[in-house]
C-alpha positions as a Markdown table, in Angstrom:
| # | Residue | x | y | z |
|---|---|---|---|---|
| 1 | Gln | 25.9 | 4.7 | 5.1 |
| 2 | Val | 23.5 | 7.7 | 3.9 |
| 3 | Gln | 20.2 | 7.9 | 5.6 |
| 4 | Leu | 17.6 | 10.1 | 4.8 |
| 5 | Val | 14.7 | 10.4 | 7.3 |
| 6 | Glu | 11.4 | 12.2 | 6.5 |
| 7 | Ser | 9.1 | 13.7 | 9.0 |
| 8 | Gly | 6.3 | 16.0 | 9.2 |
| 9 | Gly | 3.5 | 14.3 | 7.4 |
| 10 | Gly | 0.1 | 14.1 | 8.7 |
| 11 | Leu | -3.9 | 14.7 | 7.6 |
| 12 | Val | -5.0 | 18.1 | 6.9 |
| 13 | Gln | -7.9 | 19.9 | 5.3 |
| 14 | Ala | -7.9 | 21.5 | 2.0 |
| 15 | Gly | -6.0 | 24.8 | 2.2 |
| 16 | Asp | -4.2 | 24.0 | 5.1 |
| 17 | Ser | -0.3 | 23.9 | 5.6 |
| 18 | Leu | 2.3 | 21.2 | 6.4 |
| 19 | Arg | 6.0 | 21.5 | 6.4 |
| 20 | Leu | 8.0 | 18.2 | 5.8 |
| 21 | Ser | 11.6 | 17.8 | 6.8 |
| 22 | Cys | 14.3 | 15.4 | 5.3 |
| 23 | Ala | 17.3 | 15.0 | 7.7 |
| 24 | Ala | 20.3 | 13.6 | 5.8 |
| 25 | Ser | 23.5 | 12.0 | 7.4 |
| 26 | Gly | 26.2 | 9.7 | 6.7 |
| 27 | Arg | 28.2 | 12.1 | 4.1 |
| 28 | Thr | 29.2 | 15.5 | 3.2 |
| 29 | Phe | 26.2 | 16.6 | 0.9 |
| 30 | Ser | 27.7 | 19.8 | -0.5 |
| 31 | Asn | 27.9 | 18.3 | -3.9 |
| 32 | Tyr | 24.6 | 16.5 | -3.8 |
| 33 | Val | 21.0 | 17.5 | -4.8 |
| 34 | Met | 18.1 | 16.9 | -2.5 |
| 35 | Gly | 14.7 | 16.2 | -3.8 |
| 36 | Trp | 11.1 | 15.5 | -2.9 |
| 37 | Phe | 8.8 | 13.1 | -5.0 |
| 38 | Arg | 5.4 | 11.7 | -4.1 |
| 39 | Gln | 3.5 | 8.6 | -4.8 |
| 40 | Ala | -0.3 | 8.6 | -4.5 |
| 41 | Pro | -2.5 | 5.4 | -4.6 |
| 42 | Gly | -2.5 | 3.8 | -8.0 |
| 43 | Lys | 0.0 | 6.3 | -9.6 |
| 44 | Glu | 3.6 | 6.5 | -10.3 |
| 45 | Arg | 6.0 | 8.2 | -8.3 |
| 46 | Glu | 6.4 | 11.8 | -9.4 |
| 47 | Phe | 8.9 | 14.5 | -9.0 |
| 48 | Val | 7.9 | 17.5 | -6.6 |
| 49 | Ala | 10.8 | 19.6 | -6.1 |
| 50 | Arg | 14.7 | 19.7 | -5.9 |
| 51 | Ile | 17.4 | 21.8 | -4.6 |
| 52 | Thr | 21.1 | 22.2 | -5.0 |
| 53 | Trp | 23.3 | 22.5 | -1.8 |
| 54 | Ser | 26.0 | 24.3 | -3.7 |
| 55 | Asp | 23.8 | 27.3 | -4.8 |
| 56 | Gly | 20.4 | 26.8 | -3.2 |
| 57 | Ser | 18.5 | 27.3 | -6.4 |
| 58 | Pro | 15.0 | 25.2 | -6.1 |
| 59 | Leu | 13.0 | 23.9 | -9.0 |
| 60 | Tyr | 9.4 | 22.9 | -8.8 |
| 61 | Ala | 6.9 | 20.6 | -10.7 |
| 62 | Asp | 4.2 | 22.6 | -12.2 |
| 63 | Ala | 1.5 | 21.1 | -9.9 |
| 64 | Val | 3.0 | 22.6 | -7.1 |
| 65 | Lys | 4.6 | 25.8 | -8.1 |
| 66 | Gly | 3.6 | 28.9 | -6.2 |
| 67 | Arg | 2.2 | 26.7 | -3.2 |
| 68 | Phe | 5.2 | 24.7 | -2.3 |
| 69 | Thr | 8.7 | 26.0 | -1.2 |
| 70 | Leu | 11.8 | 24.0 | -0.8 |
| 71 | Ser | 14.6 | 25.1 | 1.3 |
| 72 | Gly | 17.8 | 23.9 | 3.2 |
| 73 | Asp | 19.9 | 24.4 | 6.3 |
| 74 | Asn | 23.2 | 23.4 | 5.5 |
| 75 | Ser | 24.4 | 23.4 | 9.1 |
| 76 | Lys | 21.6 | 20.7 | 9.9 |
| 77 | Asn | 21.9 | 18.6 | 6.6 |
| 78 | Thr | 18.2 | 19.2 | 6.5 |
| 79 | Val | 15.8 | 20.3 | 3.9 |
| 80 | Tyr | 12.3 | 21.6 | 4.1 |
| 81 | Leu | 9.4 | 21.3 | 2.0 |
| 82 | Gln | 6.8 | 23.8 | 3.1 |
| 83 | Met | 3.5 | 23.0 | 1.6 |
| 84 | Asn | 0.8 | 25.8 | 1.5 |
| 85 | Ser | -2.6 | 25.8 | 0.0 |
| 86 | Leu | -2.7 | 22.0 | 0.0 |
| 87 | Lys | -5.4 | 20.5 | -2.3 |
| 88 | Pro | -7.0 | 16.8 | -1.9 |
| 89 | Glu | -4.6 | 15.9 | -5.1 |
| 90 | Asp | -1.5 | 16.6 | -3.0 |
| 91 | Thr | -2.2 | 13.3 | -1.0 |
| 92 | Ala | 0.4 | 11.0 | -1.4 |
| 93 | Val | 3.4 | 9.5 | 0.3 |
| 94 | Tyr | 6.2 | 11.9 | 0.0 |
| 95 | Tyr | 9.9 | 10.9 | -0.5 |
| 96 | Cys | 13.0 | 12.5 | 0.1 |
| 97 | Ala | 15.9 | 11.6 | -2.4 |
| 98 | Ala | 19.4 | 12.6 | -2.9 |
| 99 | Arg | 21.8 | 12.3 | -5.8 |
| 100 | Tyr | 25.3 | 13.5 | -6.5 |
| 101 | Arg | 25.1 | 16.6 | -8.6 |
| 102 | Thr | 26.4 | 15.2 | -11.7 |
| 103 | Tyr | 24.5 | 12.0 | -11.7 |
| 104 | Ala | 21.1 | 11.5 | -13.5 |
| 105 | Ser | 19.9 | 8.8 | -11.2 |
| 106 | Trp | 18.6 | 9.5 | -7.5 |
| 107 | Asn | 21.0 | 7.2 | -5.4 |
| 108 | Tyr | 19.1 | 7.6 | -2.1 |
| 109 | Trp | 15.8 | 7.6 | -0.6 |
| 110 | Gly | 14.1 | 7.9 | 2.5 |
| 111 | Gln | 11.3 | 5.9 | 3.9 |
| 112 | Gly | 8.5 | 8.1 | 2.8 |
| 113 | Thr | 5.9 | 10.0 | 4.9 |
| 114 | Gln | 2.1 | 10.2 | 4.3 |
| 115 | Val | 0.6 | 13.3 | 3.5 |
| 116 | Thr | -3.6 | 13.2 | 3.6 |
| 117 | Val | -5.4 | 16.5 | 2.6 |
| 118 | Ser | -9.3 | 16.0 | 3.1 |
| 119 | Ser | -11.8 | 18.0 | 1.0 |
């Protein structure tokens, strides 16, 4: 059974940094895409970033481009979302997700981790 476990959330001030981790287990993820989404109170869940295990090339939402960096450690089946220059509008529950690389839908989701940025 696939499991995605996020960690690293917390309460920080604007301008600070946080690193989120997502540990994946339950299968070989070499043909999977790993992503991060976030959902702020009263808003829909939105895409943040994703990375393909096979080539390691990340893709970012415009709102986080230049501030967030997504990377992966194949040996640990773990992806990291380094978040710098955090803003209050980054406050949300952040979810890790995974999908097979040829699928359009995200099949697997983590439980989420709260990130709160105070002004």
